[in-house]
C-alpha positions in Angstrom: -7.6 -12.1 2.8 -9.7 -12.1 5.9 -13.2 -13.4 6.3 -16.3 -12.1 8.0 -19.6 -14.0 8.1 -18.3 -15.8 5.0 -17.9 -12.6 3.0 -14.6 -11.5 1.5 -13.2 -8.3 2.9 -10.9 -6.0 1.0 -8.5 -4.6 3.6 -5.7 -2.1 3.3 -2.8 -4.6 3.1 -1.2 -3.1 0.1 -2.0 -6.1 -2.1 -3.8 -5.3 -5.3 -6.8 -7.3 -6.5 -7.6 -8.1 -10.1 -9.3 -5.0 -11.6 -13.1 -4.9 -11.9 -15.2 -3.1 -14.5 -17.7 -1.8 -12.0 -18.3 -1.5 -8.2 -21.9 -1.7 -7.1 -22.4 0.0 -3.7 -25.4 -0.5 -1.5 -25.6 -4.2 -2.4 -28.6 -4.9 -0.1 -30.9 -2.9 -2.4 -32.9 -4.7 -5.2 -31.6 -2.3 -7.9 -28.1 -3.3 -6.9 -28.8 -7.0 -7.6 -30.3 -6.0 -11.0 -27.2 -4.0 -11.8 -24.8 -6.9 -10.9 -26.9 -9.2 -13.1 -27.2 -6.7 -15.9 -23.4 -5.9 -16.1 -22.5 -9.6 -15.5 -24.5 -10.7 -18.5 -22.5 -8.3 -20.6 -19.3 -10.1 -19.6 -18.2 -7.4 -17.2 -16.4 -8.2 -14.0 -18.5 -6.8 -11.2 -17.8 -6.3 -7.5 -20.5 -5.4 -4.9 -20.2 -3.8 -1.5 -22.4 -3.4 1.6 -22.0 -2.4 5.2 -21.8 -5.0 7.9 -25.1 -3.8 9.4 -27.0 -6.3 7.1 -26.9 -10.0 7.9 -28.4 -11.0 4.6 -27.3 -9.5 1.2 -28.9 -11.5 -1.7 -26.7 -9.7 -4.2 -23.6 -11.4 -2.8 -25.1 -14.7 -3.7 -25.4 -13.9 -7.4 -22.9 -15.9 -9.6 -22.3 -12.7 -11.5 -20.9 -11.0 -8.3 -17.1 -11.6 -8.7 -16.2 -9.9 -5.4 -18.2 -9.5 -2.2 -17.0 -6.6 -0.1 -18.2 -6.0 3.5 -17.6 -2.4 4.7 -17.1 -2.3 8.5 -18.3 1.4 8.6 -21.8 2.8 8.7 -23.3 4.2 5.5 -22.6 7.9 4.9 -19.8 8.2 7.4 -16.2 9.4 7.0 -15.0 5.9 7.9 -17.0 4.5 5.0 -15.3 7.0 2.7 -11.9 5.9 3.9 -12.8 2.3 3.3 -14.2 3.0 -0.2 -10.9 4.8 -1.1 -9.0 1.7 -0.1 -11.2 -0.5 -2.2 -10.8 1.7 -5.2 -7.1 1.8 -4.8 -6.8 -2.0 -4.6 -9.2 -2.8 -7.4 -8.7 0.1 -9.9 -12.4 0.0 -10.7 -13.3 2.6 -13.4 -17.0 3.0 -12.6 -18.9 3.1 -9.3 -22.7 2.9 -9.1 -24.6 3.9 -5.9 -28.3 3.8 -5.2 -28.7 4.7 -1.5 -29.4 8.3 -0.6 -26.9 8.3 2.2 -24.1 6.9 0.1 -24.9 9.3 -2.7 -24.8 12.3 -0.3 -21.3 11.1 0.8 -20.1 10.7 -2.8 -21.3 14.1 -3.7 -19.5 15.7 -0.8 -16.2 14.1 -1.8 -16.7 13.7 -5.5 -13.8 15.7 -6.7 -11.4 13.6 -4.6 -13.0 10.3 -5.5 -13.1 11.0 -9.2 -9.3 10.9 -9.3 -9.7 7.2 -8.8 -13.0 6.4 -10.6 -16.0 7.6 -12.4 -19.2 8.0 -10.4 -22.4 7.2 -12.3 -24.3 10.3 -11.2 -25.3 13.5 -12.9 -23.1 16.5 -12.2 -23.8 19.4 -9.9 -25.9 21.6 -10.0 -28.3 19.4 -11.9 -28.0 16.8 -9.1 -28.6 19.4 -6.4 -31.9 20.4 -8.0 -33.0 16.8 -8.5 -32.5 15.7 -4.9 -34.3 18.8 -3.5 -38.0 18.6 -4.0 -38.6 22.3 -3.4 -36.1 23.2 -6.1 -37.6 20.6 -8.4 -41.1 21.9 -8.0 -40.0 25.4 -8.6 -38.4 24.5 -11.9 -41.5 22.5 -12.9 -43.7 25.4 -12.2 -41.6 27.6 -14.4 -42.1 25.1 -17.2 -45.9 25.0 -16.7 -45.9 21.5 -15.2 -48.6 21.0 -12.6 -47.3 20.5 -9.0 -49.4 19.9 -5.9 -49.9 22.8 -3.4 -47.0 22.5 -1.0 -46.3 24.1 2.4 -42.8 24.0 3.8 -42.5 23.1 7.4 -39.2 23.9 9.1 -40.3 23.8 12.8 -42.8 21.9 14.9 -44.7 25.1 15.4 -45.5 25.2 11.7 -47.3 21.9 11.6 -50.8 23.1 12.7 -50.8 26.0 10.3 -49.7 23.7 7.4 -52.6 21.3 8.2 -55.0 24.2 8.4 -53.9 25.3 4.9 -53.7 21.8 3.2 -56.3 19.9 5.2 -56.4 16.2 6.3 -55.3 13.7 5.4 -52.0 15.3 4.5 -49.0 13.9 2.6 -45.7 14.6 4.4 -42.4 14.2 2.7 -38.8 15.5 3.3 -37.5 18.2 1.0 -34.4 15.9 0.7 -34.7 12.2 1.4 -31.3 12.0 3.2 -31.1 14.3 6.2 -27.9 14.5 8.3 -26.6 16.5 11.2 -22.9 16.1 12.2 -22.2 12.3 12.2 -25.9 11.3 12.3 -27.9 10.8 9.2 -31.1 9.1 8.2 -33.3 8.5 5.1 -36.9 9.6 5.3 -39.8 8.8 3.0 -43.3 10.0 2.4 -46.0 9.4 4.9 -49.8 10.0 5.1 -51.0 11.6 8.3 -54.7 11.6 9.3 -54.4 13.6 12.5 -52.4 16.5 13.9 -50.7 14.0 16.3 -49.6 11.8 13.4 -48.2 14.8 11.5 -46.2 15.9 14.5 -44.8 12.4 15.0 -43.8 12.2 11.3 -41.8 15.4 11.3 -40.2 15.2 14.7 -37.0 13.2 13.8 -36.2 14.9 10.5 -36.7 18.3 12.0 -34.4 17.4 14.8 -31.7 16.6 12.3 -32.2 19.9 10.5 -34.3 18.8 7.6 -37.2 20.6 6.0 -40.6 18.9 5.3 -43.3 19.5 2.7 -47.0 19.1 3.4 -49.1 18.3 0.3 -52.7 17.2 -0.3 -53.5 13.6 -0.8 -54.0 12.6 -4.4 -56.0 9.4 -4.9 -55.2 8.7 -8.6 -52.7 6.2 -9.9 -48.9 6.6 -9.6 -46.9 6.7 -12.8 -43.3 7.2 -13.5 -41.1 7.9 -16.6 -37.4 6.9 -16.6 -34.7 8.2 -18.9 -31.1 7.8 -19.8 -30.1 11.3 -21.0 -26.7 12.6 -22.0 -25.4 15.6 -23.9 -28.8 16.7 -25.1 -29.8 13.3 -26.3 -32.5 11.1 -24.8 -31.1 7.6 -25.3 -33.9 5.6 -23.6 -37.3 6.3 -22.2 -39.6 3.9 -20.2 -42.9 4.2 -18.4 -44.6 2.2 -15.7 -47.4 2.5 -13.2 -47.5 1.1 -9.7 -50.7 -0.8 -8.8 -49.5 -1.3 -5.2 -46.7 0.2 -3.1 -45.2 -0.5 0.3 -46.0 1.5 2.3 -49.3 2.3 0.6 -48.4 5.9 -0.1 -45.1 7.1 -1.6 -43.4 3.8 -0.9 -41.5 1.4 -3.2 -43.7 -0.2 -5.9 -44.4 -3.8 -5.2 -46.7 -4.6 -8.1 -46.0 -2.6 -11.3 -46.6 -2.8 -15.0 -44.8 -1.4 -18.1 -46.9 0.9 -20.1 -46.7 3.0 -23.3 -45.3 6.5 -22.7 -48.3 8.6 -21.6 -48.4 11.7 -23.8 -48.9 14.1 -21.0 -46.4 13.1 -18.4 -43.7 11.8 -20.8 -43.5 15.2 -22.5 -43.5 17.0 -19.1 -40.8 14.7 -17.6 -38.7 15.0 -20.7 -38.8 18.8 -20.6 -38.0 18.8 -16.9 -34.9 16.6 -17.3 -33.6 18.6 -20.3 -34.2 21.9 -18.5 -32.2 20.7 -15.5 -29.7 19.0 -17.8 -29.9 15.9 -15.6 -27.6 13.4 -17.3 -27.4 9.7 -16.6 -30.4 7.8 -15.2 -33.5 9.5 -13.7 -37.0 8.5 -12.8 -39.6 11.2 -12.8 -42.7 10.4 -10.7 -46.2 11.7 -11.1 -49.4 11.1 -9.2 -52.8 11.7 -10.7 -55.8 13.1 -8.9 -59.3 11.5 -9.0 -60.0 13.2 -12.3 -56.8 11.9 -13.9 -54.8 15.1 -14.0 -51.1 14.4 -13.3 -49.0 16.3 -10.7 -45.3 16.1 -10.4 -44.1 14.4 -7.2 -40.3 14.1 -7.5 -37.2 13.1 -9.5 -35.0 10.2 -8.5 -31.6 10.8 -10.0 -30.4 7.3 -9.2 -31.4 3.7 -10.1 -34.7 3.1 -8.5 -35.9 -0.1 -6.8 -38.4 -0.7 -9.6 -35.8 -0.6 -12.4 -35.9 -4.3 -13.0 -39.2 -4.1 -14.8 -37.5 -1.8 -17.4 -34.7 -4.3 -17.8 -37.2 -7.2 -18.2 -39.1 -5.1 -20.8 -36.0 -4.4 -22.9 -34.5 -1.2 -21.5 -31.3 -2.2 -19.7 -30.8 1.0 -17.7 -27.9 -0.3 -15.5 -25.8 -1.2 -18.5 -26.7 2.1 -20.3 -25.7 3.9 -17.1 -22.4 2.0 -16.9 -21.6 2.8 -20.5 -22.4 6.5 -20.0 -20.2 6.7 -16.9 -17.4 4.9 -18.6 -17.5 7.3 -21.6 -18.6 4.6 -24.1 -20.7 5.3 -27.2 -24.4 4.9 -26.5 -27.0 3.3 -28.8 -30.6 4.6 -28.5 -33.3 2.2 -27.3 -36.2 2.7 -29.6 -38.9 0.6 -28.0 -39.7 -1.9 -25.2 -42.4 -4.4 -24.3 -45.6 -3.0 -22.8 -47.9 -4.8 -20.4 -45.2 -6.7 -18.5 -45.9 -7.2 -14.8 -43.3 -7.3 -12.0 -43.9 -8.2 -8.4 -41.9 -7.8 -5.2 -43.6 -10.5 -3.2 -42.3 -9.7 0.3 -43.3 -6.0 -0.1 -46.7 -7.1 -1.5 -47.2 -9.3 1.6 -46.5 -6.3 3.9 -48.7 -3.9 2.0 -51.6 -6.4 2.2 -50.9 -6.8 5.9 -51.1 -3.0 6.2 -54.5 -3.0 4.6 -55.7 -5.6 7.1 -54.3 -3.7 10.1 -55.4 -0.2 9.1 -59.0 -0.5 7.8 -60.6 2.7 6.6 -57.4 4.7 6.4 -57.1 7.0 3.4 -55.2 5.4 0.5 -55.6 1.9 2.0 -58.1 -0.4 0.2 -60.6 -2.5 2.2 -59.0 -5.6 3.8 -61.1 -8.1 1.8 -60.3 -6.3 -1.5 -56.6 -6.2 -0.6 -56.4 -9.9 0.3 -58.3 -10.9 -2.9 -56.0 -8.8 -5.1 -53.0 -10.3 -3.4 -54.1 -13.8 -4.1 -55.4 -13.3 -7.6 -52.1 -11.7 -8.6 -50.6 -15.2 -8.4 -52.7 -16.2 -11.4 -51.4 -13.3 -13.6 -48.3 -14.0 -15.7 -45.5 -11.9 -14.3 -41.9 -11.7 -13.2 -40.8 -11.6 -9.6 -38.0 -9.5 -8.0 -35.0 -11.6 -7.1 -36.2 -14.6 -9.2 -33.9 -15.3 -12.2 -33.8 -18.8 -13.5 -30.2 -18.4 -14.5 -29.3 -17.0 -11.0 -31.6 -18.4 -8.3 -29.4 -18.2 -5.2 -30.4 -14.5 -4.4 -34.1 -15.5 -4.4 -33.4 -18.4 -2.0 -31.3 -16.1 0.3 -34.1 -13.5 0.3 -36.7 -16.1 1.1 -34.7 -17.6 3.9 -34.1 -14.3 5.5 -37.8 -13.4 5.3 -38.8 -16.6 6.9 -36.2 -16.4 9.6 -37.2 -12.8 10.4 -40.9 -13.7 10.6 -40.2 -16.7 12.8 -37.9 -14.9 15.2 -40.3 -11.9 15.5 -43.1 -14.3 16.2 -41.1 -16.0 18.9 -40.2 -12.6 20.5 -43.9 -11.7 20.5 -44.9 -14.9 22.1 -42.2 -14.6 24.8 -43.4 -11.0 25.5 -47.0 -12.2 25.8 -45.9 -15.0 28.2 -44.0 -12.5 30.3 -47.0 -10.2 30.5 -49.3 -13.0 31.5 -46.9 -14.2 34.2 -46.7 -10.6 35.6 -50.5 -10.5 35.6 -50.6 -13.8 37.4 -48.5 -12.4 40.3 
């Protein structure tokens, strides 16, 4: 075996590794760490993989991670595919779980070929094609009588002004599909809130260049809620609901402070009907946003494990293990209930969302700086769990913390050196 940055590489030498029960791709993501821990606690042998673009991968530090695999190719590329095939050939892994949009796009493209070697824990086409495309999702929802926000499709820069004239400002801008690629280049894009025409144009420039389509929607100021499911063969085996008190970035980002709640009557029924109509098997998270009057509007479906999934696991709904059993073809036992009122916090993300409030006072969707800082500090006195922190598996938390501190220090040094350079130039 060869070593790179202290991480074991699986190379095409012809030598077979001991078989693993599951391979968790995209190991740098929080949900991947949750998956490794979840399956590991069940006594399963779990390997995890990530590309060499990331210098710190907390999942690799988990004592439940039996094999740490660094892929030398970029996410979503053909070289990545070749390397993945080599890993599967050497480890004979029966189930693969992916959570990154770029990786999933690649797996979908080569699914028939890959499933000769393994089972991919994703819904089948065409259900998956509908779920990853917000325009198709919203059309199906409308047919079911589910409220969706007014949406204008923008396919060229010349369409931006007209869309803003129709929707108004501020405007929510999101890609029709999160992963956009053109040739060998691909990128993930999230939602953003634009307060001016110039901000809107800047937000769409890159995805439009790659051939993506954008949706313009009005800004809804109510709370963000989501319902998650494990669904298979017409049966809903598990349901779970949460709301996000804070996200990073402030709009449409990953939840950094969330709480488990009872299934709301309105959105849980709507989400259930939508998943069944699409026949979206496996795991899915259906996200809603309420307006100021409390009316819910469908935002999107995530047909993959979401970054916020740990709160479900901590509340008693072990979605990663259910997803594994579904993909493996095992018998599933329904989850009847879960603990409500549980809090979960992603501290690094919460720090940055608070910093955003300080740096962008008065911006739509951003609370006043004093309120944001006060909420950030008082949250330390509320009983809650923290992402990465598991008292039986603390190394990932230490790795994440060290990486955060190192990044902040190095960036601070760079800023100081830049300032010194500017002052020296002024002095000349």
